[in-house]
C-alpha positions, -999 to 999 in steps of 0.1 A, spaced: -380 -312 -361 -379 -310 -316 -369 -278 -301 -333 -272 -285 -330 -284 -247 -345 -263 -219 -322 -257 -194 -339 -239 -155 -339 -197 -160 -308 -181 -146 -322 -164 -113 -324 -126 -119 -325 -95 -99 -361 -88 -89 -376 -51 -105 -360 -29 -123 -321 -20 -126 -310 -1 -91 -300 40 -101 -262 37 -95 -237 11 -93 -196 11 -91 -199 -6 -125 -225 -15 -152 -220 -40 -175 -240 -46 -207 -246 -82 -221 -243 -109 -203 -224 -138 -224 -197 -151 -217 -173 -119 -213 -198 -98 -200 -209 -125 -171 -171 -132 -164 -162 -99 -159 -195 -93 -134 -185 -126 -117 -148 -114 -113 -155 -76 -101 -187 -85 -78 -160 -114 -63 -138 -83 -57 -164 -69 -40 -172 -43 -64 -212 -36 -68 -216 -43 -103 -252 -45 -124 -253 -68 -152 -280 -59 -182 -291 -91 -202 -319 -75 -234 -328 -117 -240 -339 -140 -210 -322 -173 -201 -313 -200 -212 -307 -180 -248 -294 -188 -280 -263 -176 -300 -250 -188 -331 -215 -203 -321 -198 -240 -330 -204 -242 -293 -165 -257 -289 -143 -245 -261 -107 -249 -264 -82 -255 -242 -80 -215 -234 -118 -213 -227 -114 -247 -201 -81 -225 -186 -107 -197 -178 -135 -223 -167 -109 -234 -142 -99 -202 -131 -136 -191 -125 -138 -227 -103 -161 -244 -123 -139 -277 -118 -171 -299 -128 -180 -280 -158 -143 -283 -175 -139 -319 -167 -175 -323 -179 -188 -338 -152 -219 -324 -151 -250 -327 -173 -249 -308 -206 -212 -302 -212 -184 -329 -231 -150 -333 -231 -134 -336 -262 -91 -349 -265 -86 -332 -299 -93 -317 -333 -98 -340 -363 -90 -326 -399 -105 -335 -431 -91 -324 -461 -83 -335 -496 -77 -373 -489 -63 -365 -459 -80 -369 -423 -59 -370 -394 -66 -370 -353 -48 -345 -336 -47 -345 -300 -43 -309 -280 -8 -301 -274 7 -314 -237 15 -278 -225 27 -259 -192 2 -232 -195 -28 -246 -209 -49 -284 -202 -45 -307 -228 -82 -308 -234 -109 -291 -249 -147 -295 -243 -185 -286 -255 -214 -272 -241 -243 -252 -264 -240 -218 -260 -275 -217 -240 -255 -240 -213 -227 -226 -213 -234 -187 -213 -261 -195 -183 -235 -211 -161 -213 -180 -165 -245 -154 -156 -255 -177 -128 -220 -178 -112 -218 -136 -119 -251 -141 -95 -240 -161 -73 -209 -140 -66 -233 -111 -58 -236 -94 -91 -272 -77 -99 -287 -94 -133 -314 -78 -149 -325 -100 -178 -352 -83 -202 -329 -49 -204 -321 -33 -239 -295 -4 -231 -300 26 -253 -273 47 -252 -246 63 -224 -253 86 -197 -223 117 -201 -209 129 -177 -209 162 -193 -225 181 -224 -189 177 -242 -193 139 -240 -155 136 -231 -163 110 -201 -190 81 -196 -212 80 -162 -235 47 -169 -260 38 -195 -299 43 -201 -318 13 -205 -357 5 -217 -376 -26 -204 -399 -50 -229 -431 -27 -209 -413 4 -220 -405 16 -189 -370 36 -191 -342 45 -166 -305 50 -160 -280 32 -143 -253 55 -130 -214 39 -126 -180 52 -130 -172 24 -148 -189 9 -178 -182 -27 -198 -199 -33 -234 -200 -70 -236 -231 -64 -259 -217 -84 -292 -206 -76 -325 -233 -51 -334 -229 -32 -297 -255 -5 -294 -234 10 -267 -203 11 -288 -225 31 -313 -239 49 -297 -209 64 -287 -196 71 -326 -169 37 -323 -171 21 -353 -160 -12 -368 -124 -9 -388 -129 -25 -425 -92 -32 -425 -99 -63 -399 -112 -91 -412 -148 -104 -409 -163 -135 -411 -203 -154 -412 -209 -188 -390 -239 -203 -403 -250 -233 -379 -279 -259 -370 -278 -290 -352 -287 -326 -359 -293 -358 -339 -268 -386 -340 -252 -419 -327 -217 -399 -331 -227 -372 -302 -201 -392 -282 -177 -388 -306 -140 -376 -284 -129 -354 -311 -142 -327 -328 -139 -324 -363 -131 -295 -387 -132 -302 -428 -109 -280 -447 -122 -278 -483 -153 -261 -485 -164 -260 -523 -193 -236 -541 -218 -254 -561 -196 -255 -593 -171 -273 -570 -146 -240 -562 -126 -240 -534 -138 -216 -508 -118 -195 -482 -135 -212 -447 -141 -243 -430 -166 -266 -418 -174 -283 -386 -187 -307 -365 -189 -306 -327 -206 -334 -307 -225 -325 -277 -240 -341 -244 -272 -341 -255 -269 -366 -285 -266 -343 -307 -241 -324 -334 -231 -290 -337 -225 -291 -378 -219 -252 -396 -196 -233 -417 -179 -201 -413 -164 -180 -445 -143 -154 -445 -148 -122 -460 -116 -129 -482 -137 -153 -502 -150 -140 -537 -185 -159 -529 -187 -141 -492 -218 -122 -500 -231 -133 -527 -238 -170 -513 -268 -180 -495 -256 -198 -465 -284 -219 -450 -289 -237 -483 -251 -243 -484 -249 -259 -449 -277 -279 -460 -265 -292 -488 -228 -296 -466 -244 -313 -444 -264 -340 -468 -235 -351 -485 -221 -361 -451 -250 -376 -438 -238 -417 -445 -212 -412 -421 -228 -383 -395 -264 -387 -396 -269 -354 -408 -303 -353 -428 -333 -330 -425 -350 -358 -401 -328 -358 -377 -323 -321 -376 -332 -307 -343 -333 -267 -346 -331 -238 -367 -300 -229 -391 -290 -199 -377 -264 -175 -389 -243 -140 -372 -213 -124 -377 -176 -132 -368 -157 -99 -359 -120 -105 -357 -85 -87 -351 -96 -61 -328 -122 -43 -350 -131 -13 -330 -101 2 -314 -93 17 -291 -109 -7 -266 -109 20 -234 -127 52 -246 -143 76 -220 -148 49 -196 -162 21 -212 -142 -9 -220 -150 -30 -249 -150 -67 -240 -156 -96 -269 -171 -89 -296 -179 -60 -293 -140 -52 -298 -139 -74 -323 -117 -102 -305 -120 -131 -322 -94 -150 -332 -86 -146 -370 -73 -180 -374 -100 -202 -364 -129 -183 -356 -129 -190 -318 -139 -158 -300 -151 -171 -261 -114 -176 -249 -105 -139 -261 -139 -125 -242 -134 -143 -213 -94 -134 -208 -104 -99 -214 -126 -101 -190 -103 -111 -165 -78 -84 -175 -110 -58 -176 -116 -69 -142 -85 -62 -126 -78 -28 -145 -113 -20 -134 -109 -23 -96 -76 -8 -96 -93 23 -115 -120 27 -87 -98 22 -61 -74 54 -77 -103 72 -89 -81 82 -122 -99 74 -159 -61 72 -172 -57 39 -153 -84 23 -173 -61 28 -204 -39 -4 -199 -65 -26 -205 -61 -13 -242 -24 -13 -238 -25 -49 -224 -45 -68 -249 -25 -51 -278 9 -67 -262 -11 -99 -257 -27 -104 -293 -17 -77 -313 13 -91 -333 -9 -127 -330 -39 -110 -348 -20 -92 -377 -6 -125 -385 -39 -140 -383 -48 -109 -407 -24 -120 -432 -36 -159 -431 -72 -150 -438 -59 -128 -466 -37 -158 -480 -65 -181 -472 -91 -157 -501 -69 -170 -533 -78 -207 -542 -44 -215 -555 -30 -212 -520 -57 -229 -505 -53 -261 -530 -15 -262 -524 -16 -258 -482 -44 -290 -484 -33 -310 -510 7 -309 -498 6 -296 -465 -20 -316 -448 -4 -352 -452 27 -340 -434 19 -346 -392 45 -325 -382 34 -296 -399 1 -300 -393 8 -302 -353 22 -268 -357 -5 -257 -376 -27 -265 -350 -7 -252 -322 -5 -217 -341 -43 -214 -352 -57 -226 -317 -28 -202 -304 -16 -232 -282 21 -221 -268 38 -217 -232 50 -189 -226 86 -207 -214 89 -231 -241 108 -261 -246 95 -272 -277 107 -258 -309 71 -254 -326 65 -228 -297 92 -209 -298 87 -203 -337 55 -192 -336 62 -169 -298 89 -151 -321 66 -142 -352 39 -130 -331 63 -109 -309 82 -99 -341 48 -88 -357 36 -52 -353 5 -48 -332 -12 -25 -356 
């Protein structure tokens, strides 16, 4: 078994983190690094703390929807967005498999979003965004574990920075008037503040690995909607195969917590069995597997709220921002990062902590109704009979599947001319932002 490709190490500030900054960002994934890049470009003094060292992995499908492509374009990463550099590839749409139906659905042509998607491993993707933050002036410190908040007062009414520990056991603190917690689903920062996950929000588990394949240049990402357990019962989730620029396929499964087998299934065995069943077409055998099988949680629909608490903004998985319809979280982390930077820059100017509340209010306005619809969707998909009807009778109808693609990928125009967009926009506007 060969190891994943190694890329150059991200530049990092020498020595220990400074004691003061305008903003300290915890976690240098796409959300945290994007916040740091944007704030640094605004002239703010930003310290970005990452517990691991680049290049580092994260369990993910490595698929970048048109929403992510738009964020790359907004950040000025044109070559990456267009797949013109090593490690990046573009795709024209989604190939769905379900029952006896296989259908290719191009990404929709819209005014507000690009008409293509992309793929890049998280080793490549995350490092590029972190590099950009450094290029724009952020101070990145790797191998730094954030251990908790610095409180401004004994009553713990306001956070004024974070404490940290490095691999050698040295400790310290970075004081800053604003903290951005982008430290993942298990967010130590949120836990240290007593912010718990909401149990009324959907969760999922993703498991994935990589296979060497001659089909790695496929122009479509593939989704398989009729996952079954070892006795043939339908499961609430889906499988995927995403082609990558390095000659491999990212192959994985996502299972919702509404599935009856959510807690009892052996995900690694399930993925190995499922992939071997596709080997004749996709070359997904144990002999072609190039990496370990990894798994991780997928927190959905704002599972930590409010998203601003006592001077701390929650970004990405730390705030449970994954789309409940399709399990995609990168675009929401990066879009939230753009808003977090804008709101933070304003609050630093006005010196009013209350101005940070605009972050939570605006994200709930943008996505709250849509996430409510997504929660209802996950509950429906927990019923095998509903899944069977959708796959058997819905999938062969192309106009319906085009509507489903737009809904699940969250791709509509704000001022739509298309009837599908009007319906989707109306539904998410009318749904309560719980």
